[in-house]
N, CA, C and O atoms as a Maestro MAE file, in Angstrom:
{
 s_m_m2io_version
 :::
 2.0.0
}

f_m_ct {
 s_m_title
 :::
 protein
 m_atom[296] {
  # First column is atom index #
  i_m_mmod_type
  r_m_x_coord
  r_m_y_coord
  r_m_z_coord
  i_m_residue_number
  s_m_chain_name
  s_m_pdb_residue_name
  s_m_pdb_atom_name
  i_m_atomic_number
  :::
  1 25 -7.026 -71.363 0.007 1 A "UNK " " N  " 7
  2 3 -6.866 -72.769 -0.298 1 A "UNK " " CA " 6
  3 2 -6.165 -73.472 0.866 1 A "UNK " " C  " 6
  4 15 -5.280 -72.914 1.515 1 A "UNK " " O  " 8
  5 25 -6.580 -74.686 1.100 2 A "UNK " " N  " 7
  6 3 -5.945 -75.486 2.139 2 A "UNK " " CA " 6
  7 2 -4.792 -76.271 1.529 2 A "UNK " " C  " 6
  8 15 -4.545 -76.201 0.325 2 A "UNK " " O  " 8
  9 25 -4.099 -77.010 2.366 3 A "UNK " " N  " 7
  10 3 -2.952 -77.784 1.880 3 A "UNK " " CA " 6
  11 2 -3.358 -78.828 0.855 3 A "UNK " " C  " 6
  12 15 -2.578 -79.142 -0.045 3 A "UNK " " O  " 8
  13 25 -4.566 -79.371 0.973 4 A "UNK " " N  " 7
  14 3 -5.009 -80.395 0.030 4 A "UNK " " CA " 6
  15 2 -5.511 -79.788 -1.279 4 A "UNK " " C  " 6
  16 15 -5.830 -80.522 -2.214 4 A "UNK " " O  " 8
  17 25 -5.585 -78.469 -1.358 5 A "UNK " " N  " 7
  18 3 -6.021 -77.803 -2.571 5 A "UNK " " CA " 6
  19 2 -7.501 -77.462 -2.586 5 A "UNK " " C  " 6
  20 15 -7.974 -76.813 -3.518 5 A "UNK " " O  " 8
  21 25 -8.241 -77.890 -1.567 6 A "UNK " " N  " 7
  22 3 -9.666 -77.584 -1.494 6 A "UNK " " CA " 6
  23 2 -9.867 -76.198 -0.892 6 A "UNK " " C  " 6
  24 15 -9.060 -75.721 -0.094 6 A "UNK " " O  " 8
  25 25 -10.950 -75.577 -1.291 7 A "UNK " " N  " 7
  26 3 -11.296 -74.289 -0.715 7 A "UNK " " CA " 6
  27 2 -11.776 -74.506 0.722 7 A "UNK " " C  " 6
  28 15 -12.471 -75.486 0.989 7 A "UNK " " O  " 8
  29 25 -11.421 -73.611 1.654 8 A "UNK " " N  " 7
  30 3 -11.876 -73.775 3.042 8 A "UNK " " CA " 6
  31 2 -13.399 -73.648 3.124 8 A "UNK " " C  " 6
  32 15 -14.011 -72.869 2.394 8 A "UNK " " O  " 8
  33 25 -13.984 -74.411 4.006 9 A "UNK " " N  " 7
  34 3 -15.433 -74.410 4.173 9 A "UNK " " CA " 6
  35 2 -15.776 -73.674 5.460 9 A "UNK " " C  " 6
  36 15 -15.198 -73.935 6.515 9 A "UNK " " O  " 8
  37 25 -16.720 -72.754 5.355 10 A "UNK " " N  " 7
  38 3 -17.172 -72.017 6.533 10 A "UNK " " CA " 6
  39 2 -18.160 -72.872 7.316 10 A "UNK " " C  " 6
  40 15 -19.122 -73.391 6.749 10 A "UNK " " O  " 8
  41 25 -17.929 -73.019 8.596 11 A "UNK " " N  " 7
  42 3 -18.827 -73.770 9.463 11 A "UNK " " CA " 6
  43 2 -19.435 -72.796 10.464 11 A "UNK " " C  " 6
  44 15 -18.738 -72.250 11.319 11 A "UNK " " O  " 8
  45 25 -20.741 -72.587 10.347 12 A "UNK " " N  " 7
  46 3 -21.420 -71.676 11.254 12 A "UNK " " CA " 6
  47 2 -21.655 -72.371 12.583 12 A "UNK " " C  " 6
  48 15 -22.177 -73.485 12.627 12 A "UNK " " O  " 8
  49 25 -21.272 -71.715 13.654 13 A "UNK " " N  " 7
  50 3 -21.473 -72.285 14.976 13 A "UNK " " CA " 6
  51 2 -22.817 -71.821 15.507 13 A "UNK " " C  " 6
  52 15 -23.063 -70.622 15.639 13 A "UNK " " O  " 8
  53 25 -23.680 -72.770 15.810 14 A "UNK " " N  " 7
  54 3 -25.016 -72.465 16.304 14 A "UNK " " CA " 6
  55 2 -25.116 -72.852 17.765 14 A "UNK " " C  " 6
  56 15 -24.879 -74.002 18.136 14 A "UNK " " O  " 8
  57 25 -25.462 -71.900 18.569 15 A "UNK " " N  " 7
  58 3 -25.684 -72.157 19.983 15 A "UNK " " CA " 6
  59 2 -27.061 -71.611 20.339 15 A "UNK " " C  " 6
  60 15 -27.217 -70.414 20.578 15 A "UNK " " O  " 8
  61 25 -28.067 -72.497 20.373 16 A "UNK " " N  " 7
  62 3 -29.415 -72.031 20.691 16 A "UNK " " CA " 6
  63 2 -29.487 -71.401 22.076 16 A "UNK " " C  " 6
  64 15 -28.666 -71.691 22.946 16 A "UNK " " O  " 8
  65 25 -30.462 -70.550 22.268 17 A "UNK " " N  " 7
  66 3 -30.669 -69.907 23.556 17 A "UNK " " CA " 6
  67 2 -31.044 -70.983 24.568 17 A "UNK " " C  " 6
  68 15 -32.028 -71.700 24.381 17 A "UNK " " O  " 8
  69 25 -30.281 -71.095 25.616 18 A "UNK " " N  " 7
  70 3 -30.500 -72.070 26.692 18 A "UNK " " CA " 6
  71 2 -30.603 -73.491 26.156 18 A "UNK " " C  " 6
  72 15 -31.256 -74.333 26.772 18 A "UNK " " O  " 8
  73 25 -29.965 -73.777 25.011 19 A "UNK " " N  " 7
  74 3 -29.984 -75.109 24.443 19 A "UNK " " CA " 6
  75 2 -31.322 -75.517 23.858 19 A "UNK " " C  " 6
  76 15 -31.539 -76.700 23.597 19 A "UNK " " O  " 8
  77 25 -32.225 -74.571 23.645 20 A "UNK " " N  " 7
  78 3 -33.573 -74.875 23.159 20 A "UNK " " CA " 6
  79 2 -33.818 -74.184 21.825 20 A "UNK " " C  " 6
  80 15 -33.700 -72.964 21.711 20 A "UNK " " O  " 8
  81 25 -34.162 -74.983 20.817 21 A "UNK " " N  " 7
  82 3 -34.459 -74.426 19.505 21 A "UNK " " CA " 6
  83 2 -35.731 -73.585 19.543 21 A "UNK " " C  " 6
  84 15 -35.799 -72.535 18.904 21 A "UNK " " O  " 8
  85 25 -36.736 -74.037 20.285 22 A "UNK " " N  " 7
  86 3 -37.993 -73.294 20.392 22 A "UNK " " CA " 6
  87 2 -37.807 -71.943 21.060 22 A "UNK " " C  " 6
  88 15 -38.368 -70.943 20.612 22 A "UNK " " O  " 8
  89 25 -37.024 -71.909 22.127 23 A "UNK " " N  " 7
  90 3 -36.754 -70.642 22.813 23 A "UNK " " CA " 6
  91 2 -35.950 -69.708 21.912 23 A "UNK " " C  " 6
  92 15 -36.155 -68.495 21.934 23 A "UNK " " O  " 8
  93 25 -35.045 -70.264 21.128 24 A "UNK " " N  " 7
  94 3 -34.281 -69.455 20.184 24 A "UNK " " CA " 6
  95 2 -35.199 -68.819 19.137 24 A "UNK " " C  " 6
  96 15 -35.014 -67.661 18.761 24 A "UNK " " O  " 8
  97 25 -36.178 -69.579 18.676 25 A "UNK " " N  " 7
  98 3 -37.130 -69.044 17.694 25 A "UNK " " CA " 6
  99 2 -37.970 -67.929 18.303 25 A "UNK " " C  " 6
  100 15 -38.249 -66.932 17.638 25 A "UNK " " O  " 8
  101 25 -38.375 -68.087 19.557 26 A "UNK " " N  " 7
  102 3 -39.148 -67.034 20.222 26 A "UNK " " CA " 6
  103 2 -38.328 -65.753 20.397 26 A "UNK " " C  " 6
  104 15 -38.837 -64.651 20.196 26 A "UNK " " O  " 8
  105 25 -37.076 -65.906 20.767 27 A "UNK " " N  " 7
  106 3 -36.206 -64.739 20.931 27 A "UNK " " CA " 6
  107 2 -35.984 -64.051 19.581 27 A "UNK " " C  " 6
  108 15 -35.971 -62.823 19.502 27 A "UNK " " O  " 8
  109 25 -35.811 -64.842 18.526 28 A "UNK " " N  " 7
  110 3 -35.600 -64.273 17.194 28 A "UNK " " CA " 6
  111 2 -36.843 -63.546 16.693 28 A "UNK " " C  " 6
  112 15 -36.727 -62.570 15.953 28 A "UNK " " O  " 8
  113 25 -38.026 -64.003 17.082 29 A "UNK " " N  " 7
  114 3 -39.276 -63.386 16.642 29 A "UNK " " CA " 6
  115 2 -39.663 -62.165 17.470 29 A "UNK " " C  " 6
  116 15 -40.592 -61.443 17.106 29 A "UNK " " O  " 8
  117 25 -38.972 -61.927 18.560 30 A "UNK " " N  " 7
  118 3 -39.324 -60.844 19.474 30 A "UNK " " CA " 6
  119 2 -39.405 -59.462 18.804 30 A "UNK " " C  " 6
  120 15 -40.386 -58.756 19.037 30 A "UNK " " O  " 8
  121 25 -38.431 -59.039 17.990 31 A "UNK " " N  " 7
  122 3 -38.550 -57.716 17.360 31 A "UNK " " CA " 6
  123 2 -39.782 -57.586 16.462 31 A "UNK " " C  " 6
  124 15 -40.425 -56.537 16.442 31 A "UNK " " O  " 8
  125 25 -40.109 -58.635 15.727 32 A "UNK " " N  " 7
  126 3 -41.286 -58.593 14.860 32 A "UNK " " CA " 6
  127 2 -42.565 -58.513 15.685 32 A "UNK " " C  " 6
  128 15 -43.477 -57.758 15.348 32 A "UNK " " O  " 8
  129 25 -42.633 -59.277 16.747 33 A "UNK " " N  " 7
  130 3 -43.808 -59.248 17.620 33 A "UNK " " CA " 6
  131 2 -43.967 -57.867 18.239 33 A "UNK " " C  " 6
  132 15 -45.083 -57.359 18.348 33 A "UNK " " O  " 8
  133 25 -42.871 -57.265 18.640 34 A "UNK " " N  " 7
  134 3 -42.929 -55.919 19.228 34 A "UNK " " CA " 6
  135 2 -43.492 -54.918 18.230 34 A "UNK " " C  " 6
  136 15 -44.349 -54.106 18.578 34 A "UNK " " O  " 8
  137 25 -43.015 -54.973 16.991 35 A "UNK " " N  " 7
  138 3 -43.501 -54.043 15.969 35 A "UNK " " CA " 6
  139 2 -44.986 -54.250 15.716 35 A "UNK " " C  " 6
  140 15 -45.742 -53.281 15.642 35 A "UNK " " O  " 8
  141 25 -45.412 -55.496 15.584 36 A "UNK " " N  " 7
  142 3 -46.815 -55.762 15.296 36 A "UNK " " CA " 6
  143 2 -47.726 -55.352 16.449 36 A "UNK " " C  " 6
  144 15 -48.816 -54.827 16.222 36 A "UNK " " O  " 8
  145 25 -47.288 -55.588 17.680 37 A "UNK " " N  " 7
  146 3 -48.094 -55.174 18.838 37 A "UNK " " CA " 6
  147 2 -48.175 -53.653 18.910 37 A "UNK " " C  " 6
  148 15 -49.236 -53.095 19.192 37 A "UNK " " O  " 8
  149 25 -47.055 -52.986 18.657 38 A "UNK " " N  " 7
  150 3 -47.069 -51.521 18.701 38 A "UNK " " CA " 6
  151 2 -47.949 -50.932 17.602 38 A "UNK " " C  " 6
  152 15 -48.626 -49.927 17.820 38 A "UNK " " O  " 8
  153 25 -47.942 -51.552 16.426 39 A "UNK " " N  " 7
  154 3 -48.764 -51.047 15.328 39 A "UNK " " CA " 6
  155 2 -50.245 -51.367 15.529 39 A "UNK " " C  " 6
  156 15 -51.102 -50.497 15.370 39 A "UNK " " O  " 8
  157 25 -50.537 -52.610 15.878 40 A "UNK " " N  " 7
  158 3 -51.927 -53.039 15.955 40 A "UNK " " CA " 6
  159 2 -52.584 -52.797 17.287 40 A "UNK " " C  " 6
  160 15 -53.751 -52.408 17.339 40 A "UNK " " O  " 8
  161 25 -51.866 -53.017 18.364 41 A "UNK " " N  " 7
  162 3 -52.464 -52.899 19.693 41 A "UNK " " CA " 6
  163 2 -52.366 -51.513 20.279 41 A "UNK " " C  " 6
  164 15 -53.348 -50.970 20.785 41 A "UNK " " O  " 8
  165 25 -51.187 -50.943 20.212 42 A "UNK " " N  " 7
  166 3 -50.949 -49.631 20.826 42 A "UNK " " CA " 6
  167 2 -51.284 -48.489 19.861 42 A "UNK " " C  " 6
  168 15 -51.463 -47.346 20.281 42 A "UNK " " O  " 8
  169 25 -51.366 -48.809 18.565 43 A "UNK " " N  " 7
  170 3 -51.617 -47.812 17.508 43 A "UNK " " CA " 6
  171 2 -50.544 -46.729 17.470 43 A "UNK " " C  " 6
  172 15 -50.835 -45.544 17.306 43 A "UNK " " O  " 8
  173 25 -49.299 -47.167 17.627 44 A "UNK " " N  " 7
  174 3 -48.167 -46.245 17.535 44 A "UNK " " CA " 6
  175 2 -47.908 -45.928 16.067 44 A "UNK " " C  " 6
  176 15 -48.228 -46.731 15.190 44 A "UNK " " O  " 8
  177 25 -47.335 -44.773 15.800 45 A "UNK " " N  " 7
  178 3 -46.988 -44.419 14.422 45 A "UNK " " CA " 6
  179 2 -45.962 -45.411 13.893 45 A "UNK " " C  " 6
  180 15 -45.121 -45.917 14.636 45 A "UNK " " O  " 8
  181 25 -46.049 -45.680 12.588 46 A "UNK " " N  " 7
  182 3 -45.242 -46.741 11.976 46 A "UNK " " CA " 6
  183 2 -43.742 -46.494 12.117 46 A "UNK " " C  " 6
  184 15 -42.989 -47.427 12.397 46 A "UNK " " O  " 8
  185 25 -43.303 -45.266 11.929 47 A "UNK " " N  " 7
  186 3 -41.862 -45.015 12.004 47 A "UNK " " CA " 6
  187 2 -41.331 -45.208 13.424 47 A "UNK " " C  " 6
  188 15 -40.193 -45.644 13.601 47 A "UNK " " O  " 8
  189 25 -42.133 -44.894 14.429 48 A "UNK " " N  " 7
  190 3 -41.700 -45.108 15.811 48 A "UNK " " CA " 6
  191 2 -41.730 -46.591 16.172 48 A "UNK " " C  " 6
  192 15 -40.851 -47.077 16.884 48 A "UNK " " O  " 8
  193 25 -42.735 -47.303 15.685 49 A "UNK " " N  " 7
  194 3 -42.790 -48.748 15.936 49 A "UNK " " CA " 6
  195 2 -41.621 -49.442 15.243 49 A "UNK " " C  " 6
  196 15 -41.033 -50.373 15.795 49 A "UNK " " O  " 8
  197 25 -41.285 -48.991 14.038 50 A "UNK " " N  " 7
  198 3 -40.147 -49.565 13.322 50 A "UNK " " CA " 6
  199 2 -38.834 -49.315 14.038 50 A "UNK " " C  " 6
  200 15 -37.991 -50.209 14.124 50 A "UNK " " O  " 8
  201 25 -38.654 -48.120 14.549 51 A "UNK " " N  " 7
  202 3 -37.431 -47.814 15.297 51 A "UNK " " CA " 6
  203 2 -37.349 -48.610 16.599 51 A "UNK " " C  " 6
  204 15 -36.270 -49.042 17.003 51 A "UNK " " O  " 8
  205 25 -38.487 -48.799 17.245 52 A "UNK " " N  " 7
  206 3 -38.509 -49.616 18.463 52 A "UNK " " CA " 6
  207 2 -38.167 -51.065 18.137 52 A "UNK " " C  " 6
  208 15 -37.431 -51.717 18.878 52 A "UNK " " O  " 8
  209 25 -38.705 -51.567 17.027 53 A "UNK " " N  " 7
  210 3 -38.371 -52.918 16.590 53 A "UNK " " CA " 6
  211 2 -36.906 -53.053 16.231 53 A "UNK " " C  " 6
  212 15 -36.283 -54.076 16.515 53 A "UNK " " O  " 8
  213 25 -36.357 -52.026 15.611 54 A "UNK " " N  " 7
  214 3 -34.932 -52.027 15.283 54 A "UNK " " CA " 6
  215 2 -34.088 -52.074 16.554 54 A "UNK " " C  " 6
  216 15 -33.104 -52.811 16.625 54 A "UNK " " O  " 8
  217 25 -34.468 -51.296 17.543 55 A "UNK " " N  " 7
  218 3 -33.754 -51.312 18.819 55 A "UNK " " CA " 6
  219 2 -33.834 -52.700 19.471 55 A "UNK " " C  " 6
  220 15 -32.847 -53.196 20.015 55 A "UNK " " O  " 8
  221 25 -35.005 -53.310 19.409 56 A "UNK " " N  " 7
  222 3 -35.156 -54.656 19.965 56 A "UNK " " CA " 6
  223 2 -34.285 -55.652 19.204 56 A "UNK " " C  " 6
  224 15 -33.687 -56.540 19.812 56 A "UNK " " O  " 8
  225 25 -34.207 -55.513 17.878 57 A "UNK " " N  " 7
  226 3 -33.379 -56.422 17.078 57 A "UNK " " CA " 6
  227 2 -31.904 -56.254 17.407 57 A "UNK " " C  " 6
  228 15 -31.167 -57.238 17.476 57 A "UNK " " O  " 8
  229 25 -31.469 -55.020 17.608 58 A "UNK " " N  " 7
  230 3 -30.068 -54.773 17.971 58 A "UNK " " CA " 6
  231 2 -29.763 -55.382 19.340 58 A "UNK " " C  " 6
  232 15 -28.702 -55.976 19.533 58 A "UNK " " O  " 8
  233 25 -30.682 -55.236 20.284 59 A "UNK " " N  " 7
  234 3 -30.474 -55.819 21.610 59 A "UNK " " CA " 6
  235 2 -30.443 -57.346 21.551 59 A "UNK " " C  " 6
  236 15 -29.614 -57.973 22.210 59 A "UNK " " O  " 8
  237 25 -31.333 -57.943 20.772 60 A "UNK " " N  " 7
  238 3 -31.335 -59.401 20.632 60 A "UNK " " CA " 6
  239 2 -30.034 -59.867 19.993 60 A "UNK " " C  " 6
  240 15 -29.445 -60.857 20.428 60 A "UNK " " O  " 8
  241 25 -29.587 -59.159 18.963 61 A "UNK " " N  " 7
  242 3 -28.353 -59.548 18.277 61 A "UNK " " CA " 6
  243 2 -27.137 -59.391 19.181 61 A "UNK " " C  " 6
  244 15 -26.260 -60.254 19.194 61 A "UNK " " O  " 8
  245 25 -27.077 -58.305 19.934 62 A "UNK " " N  " 7
  246 3 -25.906 -58.102 20.797 62 A "UNK " " CA " 6
  247 2 -25.912 -59.088 21.962 62 A "UNK " " C  " 6
  248 15 -24.849 -59.552 22.374 62 A "UNK " " O  " 8
  249 25 -27.067 -59.411 22.492 63 A "UNK " " N  " 7
  250 3 -27.126 -60.413 23.572 63 A "UNK " " CA " 6
  251 2 -26.819 -61.796 23.029 63 A "UNK " " C  " 6
  252 15 -26.263 -62.633 23.741 63 A "UNK " " O  " 8
  253 25 -27.171 -62.044 21.788 64 A "UNK " " N  " 7
  254 3 -26.906 -63.345 21.195 64 A "UNK " " CA " 6
  255 2 -25.459 -63.550 20.830 64 A "UNK " " C  " 6
  256 15 -24.958 -64.673 20.873 64 A "UNK " " O  " 8
  257 25 -24.778 -62.476 20.470 65 A "UNK " " N  " 7
  258 3 -23.379 -62.620 20.058 65 A "UNK " " CA " 6
  259 2 -22.452 -62.753 21.257 65 A "UNK " " C  " 6
  260 15 -21.449 -63.463 21.185 65 A "UNK " " O  " 8
  261 25 -22.767 -62.093 22.337 66 A "UNK " " N  " 7
  262 3 -21.938 -62.200 23.537 66 A "UNK " " CA " 6
  263 2 -22.822 -61.931 24.742 66 A "UNK " " C  " 6
  264 15 -23.208 -60.790 24.994 66 A "UNK " " O  " 8
  265 25 -23.136 -62.969 25.475 67 A "UNK " " N  " 7
  266 3 -24.074 -62.823 26.579 67 A "UNK " " CA " 6
  267 2 -23.489 -62.045 27.756 67 A "UNK " " C  " 6
  268 15 -24.230 -61.652 28.657 67 A "UNK " " O  " 8
  269 25 -22.194 -61.819 27.767 68 A "UNK " " N  " 7
  270 3 -21.604 -61.105 28.891 68 A "UNK " " CA " 6
  271 2 -21.601 -59.595 28.692 68 A "UNK " " C  " 6
  272 15 -21.464 -58.848 29.661 68 A "UNK " " O  " 8
  273 25 -21.748 -59.133 27.455 69 A "UNK " " N  " 7
  274 3 -21.668 -57.706 27.196 69 A "UNK " " CA " 6
  275 2 -22.858 -56.931 27.714 69 A "UNK " " C  " 6
  276 15 -22.692 -55.854 28.287 69 A "UNK " " O  " 8
  277 25 -24.067 -57.462 27.521 70 A "UNK " " N  " 7
  278 3 -25.246 -56.679 27.870 70 A "UNK " " CA " 6
  279 2 -25.918 -57.169 29.137 70 A "UNK " " C  " 6
  280 15 -27.031 -56.747 29.451 70 A "UNK " " O  " 8
  281 25 -25.268 -58.040 29.858 71 A "UNK " " N  " 7
  282 3 -25.827 -58.504 31.111 71 A "UNK " " CA " 6
  283 2 -26.818 -59.640 30.958 71 A "UNK " " C  " 6
  284 15 -27.498 -60.002 31.919 71 A "UNK " " O  " 8
  285 25 -26.910 -60.208 29.761 72 A "UNK " " N  " 7
  286 3 -27.826 -61.331 29.549 72 A "UNK " " CA " 6
  287 2 -27.193 -62.594 30.098 72 A "UNK " " C  " 6
  288 15 -25.969 -62.713 30.150 72 A "UNK " " O  " 8
  289 25 -28.015 -63.522 30.501 73 A "UNK " " N  " 7
  290 3 -27.495 -64.808 30.956 73 A "UNK " " CA " 6
  291 2 -27.657 -65.818 29.852 73 A "UNK " " C  " 6
  292 15 -28.621 -65.766 29.089 73 A "UNK " " O  " 8
  293 25 -26.728 -66.727 29.764 74 A "UNK " " N  " 7
  294 3 -26.863 -67.712 28.697 74 A "UNK " " CA " 6
  295 2 -25.757 -68.697 28.682 74 A "UNK " " C  " 6
  296 15 -25.738 -69.590 27.836 74 A "UNK " " O  " 8
  :::
 }
 m_bond[295] {
  # First column is bond index #
  i_m_from
  i_m_to
  i_m_order
  :::
  1 1 2 1
  2 2 3 1
  3 3 4 2
  4 3 5 1
  5 5 6 1
  6 6 7 1
  7 7 8 2
  8 7 9 1
  9 9 10 1
  10 10 11 1
  11 11 12 2
  12 11 13 1
  13 13 14 1
  14 14 15 1
  15 15 16 2
  16 15 17 1
  17 17 18 1
  18 18 19 1
  19 19 20 2
  20 19 21 1
  21 21 22 1
  22 22 23 1
  23 23 24 2
  24 23 25 1
  25 25 26 1
  26 26 27 1
  27 27 28 2
  28 27 29 1
  29 29 30 1
  30 30 31 1
  31 31 32 2
  32 31 33 1
  33 33 34 1
  34 34 35 1
  35 35 36 2
  36 35 37 1
  37 37 38 1
  38 38 39 1
  39 39 40 2
  40 39 41 1
  41 41 42 1
  42 42 43 1
  43 43 44 2
  44 43 45 1
  45 45 46 1
  46 46 47 1
  47 47 48 2
  48 47 49 1
  49 49 50 1
  50 50 51 1
  51 51 52 2
  52 51 53 1
  53 53 54 1
  54 54 55 1
  55 55 56 2
  56 55 57 1
  57 57 58 1
  58 58 59 1
  59 59 60 2
  60 59 61 1
  61 61 62 1
  62 62 63 1
  63 63 64 2
  64 63 65 1
  65 65 66 1
  66 66 67 1
  67 67 68 2
  68 67 69 1
  69 69 70 1
  70 70 71 1
  71 71 72 2
  72 71 73 1
  73 73 74 1
  74 74 75 1
  75 75 76 2
  76 75 77 1
  77 77 78 1
  78 78 79 1
  79 79 80 2
  80 79 81 1
  81 81 82 1
  82 82 83 1
  83 83 84 2
  84 83 85 1
  85 85 86 1
  86 86 87 1
  87 87 88 2
  88 87 89 1
  89 89 90 1
  90 90 91 1
  91 91 92 2
  92 91 93 1
  93 93 94 1
  94 94 95 1
  95 95 96 2
  96 95 97 1
  97 97 98 1
  98 98 99 1
  99 99 100 2
  100 99 101 1
  101 101 102 1
  102 102 103 1
  103 103 104 2
  104 103 105 1
  105 105 106 1
  106 106 107 1
  107 107 108 2
  108 107 109 1
  109 109 110 1
  110 110 111 1
  111 111 112 2
  112 111 113 1
  113 113 114 1
  114 114 115 1
  115 115 116 2
  116 115 117 1
  117 117 118 1
  118 118 119 1
  119 119 120 2
  120 119 121 1
  121 121 122 1
  122 122 123 1
  123 123 124 2
  124 123 125 1
  125 125 126 1
  126 126 127 1
  127 127 128 2
  128 127 129 1
  129 129 130 1
  130 130 131 1
  131 131 132 2
  132 131 133 1
  133 133 134 1
  134 134 135 1
  135 135 136 2
  136 135 137 1
  137 137 138 1
  138 138 139 1
  139 139 140 2
  140 139 141 1
  141 141 142 1
  142 142 143 1
  143 143 144 2
  144 143 145 1
  145 145 146 1
  146 146 147 1
  147 147 148 2
  148 147 149 1
  149 149 150 1
  150 150 151 1
  151 151 152 2
  152 151 153 1
  153 153 154 1
  154 154 155 1
  155 155 156 2
  156 155 157 1
  157 157 158 1
  158 158 159 1
  159 159 160 2
  160 159 161 1
  161 161 162 1
  162 162 163 1
  163 163 164 2
  164 163 165 1
  165 165 166 1
  166 166 167 1
  167 167 168 2
  168 167 169 1
  169 169 170 1
  170 170 171 1
  171 171 172 2
  172 171 173 1
  173 173 174 1
  174 174 175 1
  175 175 176 2
  176 175 177 1
  177 177 178 1
  178 178 179 1
  179 179 180 2
  180 179 181 1
  181 181 182 1
  182 182 183 1
  183 183 184 2
  184 183 185 1
  185 185 186 1
  186 186 187 1
  187 187 188 2
  188 187 189 1
  189 189 190 1
  190 190 191 1
  191 191 192 2
  192 191 193 1
  193 193 194 1
  194 194 195 1
  195 195 196 2
  196 195 197 1
  197 197 198 1
  198 198 199 1
  199 199 200 2
  200 199 201 1
  201 201 202 1
  202 202 203 1
  203 203 204 2
  204 203 205 1
  205 205 206 1
  206 206 207 1
  207 207 208 2
  208 207 209 1
  209 209 210 1
  210 210 211 1
  211 211 212 2
  212 211 213 1
  213 213 214 1
  214 214 215 1
  215 215 216 2
  216 215 217 1
  217 217 218 1
  218 218 219 1
  219 219 220 2
  220 219 221 1
  221 221 222 1
  222 222 223 1
  223 223 224 2
  224 223 225 1
  225 225 226 1
  226 226 227 1
  227 227 228 2
  228 227 229 1
  229 229 230 1
  230 230 231 1
  231 231 232 2
  232 231 233 1
  233 233 234 1
  234 234 235 1
  235 235 236 2
  236 235 237 1
  237 237 238 1
  238 238 239 1
  239 239 240 2
  240 239 241 1
  241 241 242 1
  242 242 243 1
  243 243 244 2
  244 243 245 1
  245 245 246 1
  246 246 247 1
  247 247 248 2
  248 247 249 1
  249 249 250 1
  250 250 251 1
  251 251 252 2
  252 251 253 1
  253 253 254 1
  254 254 255 1
  255 255 256 2
  256 255 257 1
  257 257 258 1
  258 258 259 1
  259 259 260 2
  260 259 261 1
  261 261 262 1
  262 262 263 1
  263 263 264 2
  264 263 265 1
  265 265 266 1
  266 266 267 1
  267 267 268 2
  268 267 269 1
  269 269 270 1
  270 270 271 1
  271 271 272 2
  272 271 273 1
  273 273 274 1
  274 274 275 1
  275 275 276 2
  276 275 277 1
  277 277 278 1
  278 278 279 1
  279 279 280 2
  280 279 281 1
  281 281 282 1
  282 282 283 1
  283 283 284 2
  284 283 285 1
  285 285 286 1
  286 286 287 1
  287 287 288 2
  288 287 289 1
  289 289 290 1
  290 290 291 1
  291 291 292 2
  292 291 293 1
  293 293 294 1
  294 294 295 1
  295 295 296 2
  :::
 }
}
């Protein structure tokens, strides 16, 4: 509770990739695109494509949370 008696409100801070909403959407869709290309185009086994997509999602998330940790620019 705050001093006025109201419950604190969480404010999510959004910082799009390079200040572009469209580029942020493309980066967010990257793991899904990787999985679909590996399944449909490369004909990789589903469990390996899923693990590759998971790895891509972890990399996108870690680069998005702190651009200095993984060498990403932003």
